[in-house]
C-alpha atoms as one frame of an Amber mdcrd trajectory, in Angstrom:
protein
  -0.094  -0.111   0.043   1.482   3.346  -1.069   1.490   6.605   1.029  -1.388
   8.044  -0.862  -3.781   5.014  -0.120  -2.687   5.076   3.509  -3.508   8.665
   3.791  -7.041   7.941   2.306  -7.279   5.163   4.851  -6.631   7.486   7.680
  -9.028  10.318   6.525 -11.690   7.666   5.732 -11.265   5.928   9.066 -12.116
   9.187  10.829 -15.560   9.115   9.256 -16.275   5.383   9.508 -15.212   5.380
  13.127 -17.557   8.191  13.923 -20.430   7.576  11.461 -20.211   3.916  10.560
 -20.275   2.350   7.087 -23.916   3.313   6.082 -23.640   6.777   7.623 -20.597
   7.536   5.271 -21.053   8.211   1.708 -18.401   8.134  -1.058 -18.882  11.856
  -1.474 -17.924  12.337   2.229 -14.745  10.052   1.765 -13.660  11.995  -1.358
 -14.268  15.387   0.360 -12.346  14.158   3.437  -9.350  12.974   1.341  -9.435
  15.905  -0.960  -9.812  13.633  -3.896 -11.798  13.921  -7.185 -14.032  11.114
  -8.234 -11.547   9.768 -10.746  -8.804   9.976  -8.152 -10.617   8.127  -5.538
 -11.777   5.323  -7.857  -8.160   4.957  -9.230  -7.251   3.985  -5.608 -10.377
   1.978  -4.469 -13.129   0.508  -6.802 -15.841   1.306  -4.303 -16.550   2.155
  -0.637 -16.789  -1.622   0.116 -13.168  -2.101  -1.010 -11.894   0.903   1.050
 -13.766  -0.532   4.041 -12.261  -3.882   3.567  -8.640  -2.268   3.326  -9.070
  -0.612   6.611 -10.267  -3.767   8.264  -7.247  -5.604   6.677  -4.926  -2.884
   7.952  -6.345  -3.421  11.411  -6.124  -7.280  11.299  -2.405  -6.986  10.337
  -1.815  -5.155  13.711  -2.246  -8.162  15.768   0.139 -11.000  14.934   3.221
  -8.919  15.558   1.722  -7.754  18.857   0.983 -11.325  19.919   4.406 -12.627
  18.898   6.157  -9.691  20.870   4.436 -10.674  24.081   4.873 -14.363  23.636
   8.485 -13.856  23.243   8.781 -12.837  26.879   7.716 -16.304  27.951   5.553
 -14.875  30.788   2.792 -17.080  32.281  -0.106 -17.445  29.848  -2.695 -15.564
  31.931  -0.387 -12.656  32.413   0.276 -12.515  28.714  -3.422 -12.560  27.790
  -4.084  -9.985  30.413  -1.272  -7.826  28.931  -2.597  -8.267  25.337  -5.938
  -6.960  26.390  -4.550  -3.745  27.679  -2.291  -3.333  24.738  -5.222  -3.689
  22.317  -7.127  -1.107  24.322  -4.350   1.432  23.777  -4.163   0.713  20.030
  -7.928   1.211  19.993  -7.604   4.514  21.884  -4.793   5.820  19.886  -5.268
   4.757  16.356  -8.266   5.735  14.398  -7.713   3.007  11.592  -7.995   0.412
  14.441 -11.254   2.009  15.767 -12.750   2.142  12.312 -11.664  -1.368  11.472
 -13.308  -2.843  14.549 -16.432  -0.874  13.994 -16.546  -1.897  10.335 -16.019
  -5.421  11.331 -19.152  -5.257  13.543 -21.095  -3.672  10.738 -19.810  -6.407
   8.359 -23.234  -7.426   7.227 -23.764  -4.040   5.526 -20.864  -4.377   3.436
 -21.971  -6.496   0.433 -19.142  -6.866  -2.074 -16.252  -7.729   0.335 -15.959
 -10.617   2.751 -15.224  -8.763   6.041 -14.093 -10.931   9.088 -15.603 -10.517
  12.471 -13.761  -8.268  15.100 -10.647  -9.782  16.422 -10.846 -12.587  13.971
  -8.338 -15.294  15.162  -8.039 -13.882  18.495 -10.243 -16.648  20.123  -7.966
 -19.222  18.654  -4.761 -17.506  19.669  -5.963 -17.143  23.216  -7.215 -20.675
  23.283  -3.651 -21.606  22.146  -2.024 -19.453  24.848  -4.104 -20.847  27.549
  -3.602 -24.446  26.410   0.313 -24.923  26.626   1.389 -28.366  27.788   3.204
 -28.306  31.142   2.219 -25.080  32.448   0.979 -26.031  35.946  -1.077 -22.963
  36.460  -3.274 -23.780  33.421  -4.034 -27.401  34.562  -6.376 -25.978  37.090
  -8.603 -23.765  34.846 -12.101 -24.143  35.860 -13.428 -23.632  32.240 -12.043
 -25.000  29.076  -9.519 -22.998  27.214 -11.791 -22.503  24.067 -14.651 -21.282
  26.300 -12.412 -18.979  28.268 -11.037 -17.529  25.068 -14.463 -16.853  23.573
 -15.572 -15.111  26.887 -12.386 -12.974  27.041 -12.712 -11.838  23.375 -16.422
 -10.983  23.778 -15.697  -9.073  26.910 -12.873  -7.128  25.410 -14.958  -6.182
  22.496 -17.713  -5.007  24.903 -15.228  -2.975  26.980 -13.817  -1.244  23.957
 -17.411  -0.318  22.532 -18.720   0.955  26.020 -15.594   3.091  26.961 -16.314
   6.693  26.554 -13.283   8.613  27.705 -10.335   7.264  25.734  -7.610   4.790
  27.164  -8.195   5.681  30.839 -11.843   4.580  30.648 -10.972   1.482  28.693
  -8.303   0.582  31.226 -10.766   0.912  34.006 -13.387  -1.246  32.147 -10.777
  -3.970  31.506  -9.771  -4.020  35.213 -13.458  -4.546  35.896 -13.597  -7.349
  33.284 -10.510  -9.156  34.650 -11.849  -8.840  38.157 -14.802 -10.777  37.066
 -13.204 -13.287  34.751 -10.129 -14.216  36.673 -11.969 -15.853  39.607 -14.030
 -17.867  37.054 -10.869 -19.212  35.509  -9.044 -20.212  38.722  -8.788 -19.162
  42.472  -6.967 -15.639  42.534  -6.381 -14.430  46.098  -5.046 -10.942  45.011
  -7.006  -9.847  41.797  -5.480  -6.391  41.816  -1.867  -7.866  42.042  -2.558
 -10.258  39.183  -4.057  -7.556  36.875  -1.065  -5.278  37.689   1.419  -7.963
  36.884  -0.298  -8.251  33.393  -0.139  -4.519  32.876   3.498  -4.503  33.988
   4.242  -7.078  31.256   3.240  -4.389  28.773   6.170  -2.244  29.962   8.551
  -5.254  29.627   7.362  -5.801  26.106   7.948  -2.293  25.114  11.381  -2.167
  26.624  12.163  -5.555  24.927  11.063  -4.094  21.548  13.117  -1.045  21.933
  16.250  -2.979  22.903  15.766  -5.379  19.908  15.384  -2.425  17.637  18.568
  -0.783  19.042  20.488  -4.092  18.569  19.235  -4.588  15.115  20.255  -1.020
  14.149  23.710  -1.517  15.695  24.403  -4.569  13.752  23.279  -2.869  10.490
  25.616   0.029  10.903  28.857  -0.053   8.767  32.078  -1.196  10.565
């Protein structure tokens, strides 16, 4: 995707995130991007294709994030908690992500493209994370990993949609979500401490990413 297409994705995402698919016309999208009709259709054949590109851009965000957290080899529950807060920040900070999730929720209105449901593949990834052989903590889960994964993803979608004041409100709602979910997964004596451990894992993941990038840059420098 070239810079011009990415620019159109961002301007269009602002409208889709606020108005939804049916509430946004092609004329609205052209005006927001400063494009003529010919210029718009040279980039995207129709509004449906543009919506699909926004969703695809959003979906592409998730695998690198999951891989980055998995690389830390933290306990699985901490990893899943950390991922939920990382997604909440992405949702708060990046309009393309907000638009992509909304368009996925409205996918039945997008007729000429196949749009995946929101967080497509996340249920399977969380089920996989909660099912590693040999992790003693996971042997005592009071719900099967697939059931736990579906509930976690459903709760995450609900928390993002109901939040009203950016990342701070989303974080508050996610703390509430985990306060309810964790005891249903396994006995958790100190819920606050366990949730805080998951949140702290995010900082470790960021520090690890920065250090990895610095090392890669150093190795690439000519000697």
